[in-house]
C-alpha positions in Angstrom: 14.8 -58.1 -31.8 14.6 -60.7 -29.0 11.7 -60.8 -26.5 14.1 -59.7 -23.8 15.3 -56.7 -25.8 11.7 -55.8 -26.8 10.7 -56.0 -23.1 13.6 -53.7 -22.1 12.7 -51.2 -24.8 9.1 -51.3 -23.7 9.9 -50.7 -20.1 12.1 -47.7 -21.0 9.5 -46.3 -23.3 6.8 -46.6 -20.6 9.0 -45.1 -17.9 9.9 -42.1 -20.1 6.2 -41.5 -21.1 4.2 -42.6 -18.0 3.2 -39.0 -17.3 1.8 -38.5 -20.7 -0.3 -41.6 -20.4 -1.5 -40.6 -16.9 -2.6 -37.2 -18.2 -4.6 -38.8 -21.0 -6.3 -41.2 -18.5 -7.1 -38.2 -16.2 -8.6 -36.2 -19.0 -10.8 -39.0 -20.3 -11.7 -40.5 -16.9 -11.8 -37.4 -14.7 -14.0 -38.8 -11.9 -13.3 -42.5 -12.0 -9.9 -43.7 -10.8 -10.7 -47.3 -11.5 -11.7 -46.6 -15.1 -8.5 -44.5 -15.4 -6.4 -47.4 -14.2 -8.2 -49.7 -16.6 -7.6 -47.2 -19.5 -3.9 -47.0 -18.5 -3.6 -50.8 -18.8 -5.4 -50.8 -22.1 -3.0 -48.2 -23.4 0.0 -50.1 -22.1 -1.2 -53.3 -23.8 -1.8 -51.4 -27.1 1.7 -49.9 -26.9 3.2 -53.4 -26.3 1.3 -54.9 -29.3 2.2 -52.0 -31.6 5.9 -51.5 -30.7 7.0 -53.2 -33.9 5.0 -50.6 -35.9 7.0 -47.6 -34.7 8.9 -46.4 -37.7 10.6 -43.5 -35.9 9.1 -41.1 -38.4 7.8 -39.0 -35.6 8.9 -38.4 -32.0 8.4 -41.4 -29.7 6.1 -39.4 -27.4 4.0 -38.3 -30.4 3.6 -41.9 -31.5 2.7 -43.0 -28.0 0.3 -40.0 -27.4 -1.5 -40.9 -30.6 -2.0 -44.5 -29.4 -3.1 -43.3 -26.0 -5.7 -40.8 -27.4 -7.1 -43.4 -29.9 -7.4 -46.0 -27.2 -9.2 -43.5 -24.9 -11.6 -42.6 -27.6 -12.3 -46.2 -28.4 -12.9 -46.9 -24.7 -15.4 -44.0 -24.5 -17.2 -45.3 -27.6 -17.4 -48.8 -26.2 -18.7 -47.4 -22.9 -21.4 -45.5 -24.7 -22.6 -48.7 -26.5 -22.7 -50.6 -23.2 -25.7 -50.3 -20.9 -24.8 -48.3 -17.8 -25.3 -49.9 -14.4 -25.8 -47.8 -11.4 -24.8 -49.3 -8.0 -25.9 -46.6 -5.7 -25.9 -42.9 -5.3 -22.4 -42.3 -4.1 -20.0 -40.5 -6.4 -16.3 -41.3 -6.6 -13.9 -39.1 -4.8 -13.0 -36.0 -6.7 -9.8 -35.0 -5.1 -6.8 -36.6 -3.5 -3.8 -35.1 -1.7 -1.9 -35.6 -5.0 -4.4 -34.0 -7.3 -5.6 -30.5 -6.3 -9.2 -29.6 -6.8 -8.5 -27.1 -9.5 -6.8 -29.7 -11.7 -9.8 -32.0 -11.1 -12.1 -29.2 -12.2 -10.0 -28.6 -15.3 -10.1 -32.3 -16.2 -13.9 -32.4 -15.6 -14.4 -29.4 -17.8 -12.2 -30.9 -20.6 -14.3 -34.1 -20.4 -17.4 -32.0 -21.3 -15.8 -30.8 -24.5 -16.3 -32.4 -27.9 -13.8 -35.2 -28.6 -11.8 -33.2 -31.1 -11.4 -30.3 -28.7 -10.4 -32.8 -25.9 -7.8 -34.1 -28.2 -6.4 -30.7 -29.0 -6.4 -29.5 -25.4 -4.8 -32.7 -24.2 -2.1 -32.5 -26.9 -1.2 -28.9 -25.9 -1.1 -29.8 -22.2 1.3 -32.6 -23.1 3.6 -30.0 -24.8 2.9 -30.8 -28.4 3.1 -27.9 -30.8 0.6 -27.1 -33.5 2.8 -28.5 -36.2 3.0 -31.9 -34.4 -0.8 -31.9 -33.8 -1.4 -31.0 -37.4 0.7 -33.9 -38.6 -1.1 -36.3 -36.3 -4.6 -35.1 -37.1 -4.2 -34.0 -40.7 -5.6 -30.5 -39.9 -4.4 -27.1 -40.8 -2.1 -25.5 -38.1 -3.8 -22.1 -38.3 -7.3 -23.6 -37.8 -5.9 -25.6 -34.9 -4.6 -22.4 -33.3 -8.0 -20.7 -33.7 -9.9 -23.7 -32.4 -7.5 -24.0 -29.4 -8.0 -20.3 -28.5 -11.8 -20.7 -28.7 -11.7 -23.9 -26.6 -9.5 -22.2 -23.9 -12.0 -19.4 -23.7 -14.8 -21.9 -23.4 -12.9 -23.7 -20.6 -12.3 -20.4 -18.8 -16.1 -19.7 -18.8 -16.8 -23.2 -17.6 -14.3 -22.9 -14.8 -15.2 -19.3 -13.8 -17.8 -20.4 -11.3 -15.7 -23.1 -9.7 
């Protein structure tokens, strides 16, 4: 495949799946728009470098979602290893006209879940079924269903006071 064809394929892939990547960025960077944009760029770069590895054994969105989640988790781990610098006591804006406060609250609550539960909730929000998630994670479908229901209950409790 020529570079021009690869670039065209990449552009189409990103256009079709931009929403999925944005959701992952919002979940993993709920209160930091700049960090979310950086994560989006990291994911886009990773997709570009891994395009040749897509063997079409799964859905394109599943493959891309897997890259996005792993890139987000890697980013979080890297941030945890880095010393945190504080530049004042102002917090980033929580809501914009495009993102209602309730969605912000949901993303914030998801961010407080363990990484495995974040992954599961994000996958379900992106429309993946339990079978697809089980294939990607190597976990049992029934245990995923139970864990998902427990996690949703936990999220409802976290959001009840908001």
